[in-house]
C-alpha positions, 0 to 999 in steps of 0.5 A: 674663473676662466671660461677656458677652464670651466667649460667641459671641453677647451673648444667651447670657450670660443662660444663665449665673447668673454674670457671670465666669468661674473660673479653671478655666472661663477655661482651658477657654473658647478650646478650646470656642469657638475650636476645633472640636476635641473637648475633654476635661475633668477637674476637682474636684466643684463646680469649675463644670463645668456652665458648660463643657457650657453654653458647648459647647452655646452654640457648637452653637446659634450654628452652627445645630446639635443638641446632645446632653447625656448625663446620667449618671441619670435624675434629672438629666435632670429637672433639666437640664429645668428649669435650661435653661429659660433657653434655652427663653426664648431661643427654643431648645427643650430635650427630655428623652428618656424612655421608648419609651412617652413619646417625642414624635418630632417634639418630639425632631426639632425640639428644639435641645437633647437630654437623655438617659441613656446607656441612652436613647442606646443604645436610640435609636442602636440604632434610628437607621434608624427614623423614630421615632428619626431625630432621633439622626443630627441630633446635632451635638455630644455633651456627656458629663457625668460621663464617669467613669460608663465605669467603672460595673460596670453602666452603664459599657459602655453608655455607652462603645458608645453614644458609639462607636456615635454617632460612627460614625453622625454623628461629632459633636463630643465634650465629656466632662466628669469629676471628677478622674481619674488617667488622663484621657489615656486617655479623651482618646485614645478620643474624639481630643481633642488634648492642647491640648483635653485639661485636667486640673485638680488639687485646687488648683482647687477652690472650697475645700480638702477635708479627707478622711478615714475614720471607723470604727464598731463593727460589731455583729451587727443589721444595723438597730442598725449603722445607727444606730451609724453615724448617731450617728457621723455626728452626732459629726462633724457636730455641731461644724460645725453649732455653728459656723453651719456646715452638714452633708450626710449620704449614706445608702443609700436613700429610706426611710433619709433619712426614718428618719435624719432623724426619729432625728437630730431626737430626738438633736439635741434631747438634744444640745441642739444650737441649731439650727432655725427655730422663731421664724421666722413666715415660714418656718413659713408656707412650710413648710406648703406642703410636701406631705410630712407628715414633711418639713413637721415636720422642716424646723422643727428644722433638719433635712431629707432629700431624694431622687429620690421627693420632689415637685419642689416639695418638693425645690426648697424644701428646696434653697433652704433649705439654700442659705439655711441655715435647714436645717442638717442634710441627709439625702440619697441619692446623686443630690444628689452628682451633680446640684444644687450643694449643697454643705456644710462637713461631708459624712458618708457614713453608708452604704458599701453601698446597697439597690438594687431591682434589685441587692439590697445592693452596694458604693457604687461609689468614684466615687460615693463621691468625688463625694459628698465632693467636696460638702464646702465652701461657696464663699465661706463656708468655707475648708476643707471636711470630708468622712468616710466612715464604715465597719467597721474592716475596710474602713478601708484600702480607703476610706483608699487610695481617698481617698489615690490616687483611682480610675482609670477602667476599661472594663467592656465585657468583662463584656457584650461578647457583648450588645453584639456582638450589638447591632452584628450585629443593626444590620449593622454587623458582618459579619465578624470583620474588622469586629468588629475594627474596631469594637473599635478604636473603644472605650475597652475597646481604648485602656485594654487597649492603656494597661494589657494586664496588667490586662486579661489580654492578652499580645498585644494583636491576637492576644488580642483576636481570640481573645476576639471569635472566642469570643464570636461562637462563644457567640452562634452556638451560642446562636442569636442569630447566624449564622455562615456558611461564609465566616465571614460573620456575620448576626443571626437574629430571636432576636438582632434582637429581644433587641438591639431590645428591649434585653434581656439575651441569657439573658432573650431565651432564656427568652423564646424557650423560652416562645415554643416551649411548646404552651400559654401560660398567665398563670402562665407569662407572669408567672414568665418575667418575674419569673425574667428575668436583669435581675432577677437581683441582686433579693433579698428582705429578711427583712423582706419574706418574710412578705409575699411569702409571703401574695401567693403562698399556694397558688401553685406558686412554690417552685422559684424563688429568693427574688428572684424570688418577690419579683418574682412577688409584686410583679407579681401584687399590683400586677395587683389594686392590693394590694401589701402595705406591705412590698414597696411601696419596690421595687414601682415600679421593679421594675414599670417594668422589668417593663413593658418586659420584658412588651412585649418578651415580647409582640414575641416572641410575635407574631414567633414567630406566637403572637397569642393568647398575645401578647394575653394577655401584653398583657392582663397587662401592662395590668393591671400597669400599671393595676391593673385586674381581668381582666374590665375590662382592656379598658377601659385601651385607651381614651384617658383611662381608667386605674385609677380610671375603669375600676374605676368603670365596671366596677362600674356593669357597663361593662367592655368598649369594646363596653359603652361603646359600648352605654352611649352618653354619657348611660349613662357620665354615669350611671355617674360620668363627666363629660360631656366625659370620657364623650364623649371616652371614647365617641369612643375606643371608636368607634375601637376595633376592633369584631368580628363573625363571619358564619357564612353558609350554615354547616349546621346538620347533616351526614351521618356520613362526609361532608365540606363546605367552608364559609367564615366571614367576620370583619368589623371596623367599627372601626379596623383592627388586627392580629389572630389568628383561630383555628378550632377543632372540639370543642376541636381546632385547625383553623386559626390565621392572623395578619392585618392586619383593616381591614374583612373576612377570610375564612377557610375552614372544613372541616365533617365528620361525625365519630363525635361526636354534635355537632361545636362550631366556635368562631372565637376573635379576639385582639388581639395589640397591644391589651388587648381580651378576644379575641371568641369565637363559635360554631356547633354542627353535628349529625352525623346 
């Protein structure tokens, strides 16, 4: 079947990098293009499922609709943005929805194709009634790539509840694609895909047969040495194929391991005298010189390379292209490559079955990841058979042999996170009583799978047992203050529950944030420690090689009661504030700080919601310091457009440390401080837009007789843009009044002047900015008591 004849409009043929559909694709074409039914297709890795997603998108665009593509991981959303420039060339807009800060609502609203992860889709659907996320209600077709992610312990429940919620919101057509899974029928039942549009393709649809197995190694006492034992085992398996003009793809556990394994493999390949590399290829030498990564530049000439998400896009593109051309014969990669780029090799070896996750510590690689990686074995048009091997310890060999023999049924992971997902639905108002909970539960994969296999889910009487479970969950939420259960058994969200849902927090974290809000005084240490000890980081562990660096950062600080993981987080946050992160902590620092910044924003919202403007401002300044690595006195500069860590530090060294200093310096002063004229003009304009606070004391007296009282007024003026402020008045350090208001112009604060027992009464007005990283503005007056 030719693509040009099948697609709904001949112009869409340009989207596909081939002219004819393969056998698997031909069987699904009519279901996608000739019906409006939901479609579920399970097929071996590398059999061409991406084309099915693109066909579904073409049909949606032809009908004038908006398509949503849910990719299993963030790295793949960027890949799709690049790949689908083909749609852009036809006049359609593709938009990847990233984090809250980077979201462009207008672009999202105008997009024809949205690309999101399950987590971003979950967040967007929770906020669907806001103008910022209204675009999610426009989705007409939802394509779920790798729907077997449902089985993931950490992320499966997110995908499950998100798709269920999206179907309730917009009822889009759903097209779910998956690697081979034994219980595809359960997924089809969940998504209401009828038998005629449910497809299960076996290994006979693989473009190349797969010969897979398990190879063991002798486990030692040293984990570092074990890596090299497994590496040599992997090279033993790859070597005969490389000698026979084949290629090998070796998956390892981390980005750093790809680099180290490639270095060691180059030496070992040389000692074994394996004929590979392209050192005599002059043109290839010149191309390799363009690589940004120095280690990679040296390695590729020997036919060995590495690939991970931390490489620049240009370097990744070159490695992929050279591997396809055969110039690279041995490639080390993280699991990202298995889920994304179609890059098969004759031999695929999993050197590592455990991975170090910055947020989870050392965990077993998921069975689905393993099957996904092995599925890359075999090069269509070059090989009749692909070879896939799992290298593991003897004690785990039977487990992996069973996985390869029997596959992995997809299970729901919702039960483990039921409380949090229930809270989200209650916060959105979709659940108002126990009956609503049951109605919601029936829309989930959990309900379908529990009905299909009740014993595995510990259920004797499905309806009664499920009803009991959700009632227990509601009682837990009520007891912890996330929901209120009324006398009529109606359920409503509390402010705590709404904040937990809005900011996508673990419930334990939301509870800790609420506890911090209720403290009388909140300092920088309190804020940092609360975030470092958040439940989102509960699986982080400090490796032995990192502990000395952690101790060096935290020396002299009272952090002994924190566990090693929280100490590591705290050390990363503290060192990031000053741009002095030790080398031993840098590999995990980026992931940890990005997650921490989200938590700081949430904590700030808690402090604002419960009327703690000074603490909210402090949290905002800590957040800005971690994001930009600037000193405490220069943090206000980060509120200026175009000023990051570099320019902030440059200006601070020249004595320009605040937006007020910027305004005083003027354009000439900023140029003298090292900014270009164009940047100086923009920075000065931004400084003019920020709040400019002054305090007018009016007729405030200089003295007052002992025992007398006098009520006066103080005026706080803002000559810049309006903003939320907290105004606090103290006398001799004791709070008289504190109020939060939107200040656009001026606000008058009543202040009682009284003759107390002290000789002098110092009145201080302090203006804080909960939403901006500006230092508070203070002004004071002293009144003599006579």
